[in-house]
Steps between C-alpha positions, in 0.01 A plus 500: 500500500657257739584134469614477138725196489428313178288215635242501222193281532251664260492698178254780425447654158289812456380659176399849612298750291721789393260750655569367851859378475653815652379396846772235507805726500478535878590134539856583396517776759440237768759266355493183293738211452667422168663173395867508402665208322834644610637814656505797261620859503256763619482632145418158354249443779315811389516443124517122447309371804242775553468591133576872534604689189878566525457869418230532767709313757800723428326835501182472703601303812756712687388362834652151510563302819635154576413375849415860598839641390533734198647340189756684290662230288196313376703291256712352780258472791330161486153386600435149625287293730369695798601844372262795480512762224319831537435740212357848476497807283663828593480570872467859622752714682868468579445159655341376177792632297754334730325164492452476126712261295845642413411828670754783459482544878508134595801574722244623756383142557816281501368272774170438321611390156464138398834322473602196296517238773702182476210264559409303191149586388276214387173467317175482691245765585576870521252760619424818309321815609413782263379845598329804345481508120747212463239263644232648273715472189651157556246283679337352185824343378597376845163336567489357149832325564376365831558582867487321833271624778365348820139399437386682814676820390338489157157460656578790731601714203178420317307623802715807565491611135130411470562273202187297429644295209175559310558439133830318561571153370653301785688172481620309809749223426375486141128487581261789447340639817269792569596793720308373804665158484839660448472694824412178679803327352730785600360499854570128531839492329821469697831657407574684177334487162629586156296781346497586130278769355424631155285780364205427273278724292133465587 
């Protein structure tokens, strides 16, 4: 998704039936914004900000990238306003092995690795993208905590993923709306919105 910059004008809350919630994991593959009170390490970004289980983050996310460069030292590399973090599970082949975090053959990609730069990171909005099973496993916690997306991009995702919002409880800026009205509001909204989503048993 393009245009994530933290200018939030509207808030959307969705209570989605558990039977249809899996359709939302693809939103994280496209990319969402996440608020940061301050710059944090990549590890803390994953566990404290995104709500990932520390054991899962340590063992199930070998593909870890900061601004498109592989991350090795996730306790030292910092995430702040304007940064992009990419995450994936095990990638195939020699290239996948070389790119994974703390790879035993990371010497093959010395010019690609993320380095601790001297610029002071600040809080703001960072972008996160998750791929393969990482997106499937982690999207509920991320969306429950809240993400930032351009209204036009969210509407586009609803259409691309064929999400009808039937059976969902929708709230726009604290007021209940039906699915038809919500699409109208998204079509007319400018800039980014804050999206929070929870699962409900029906």
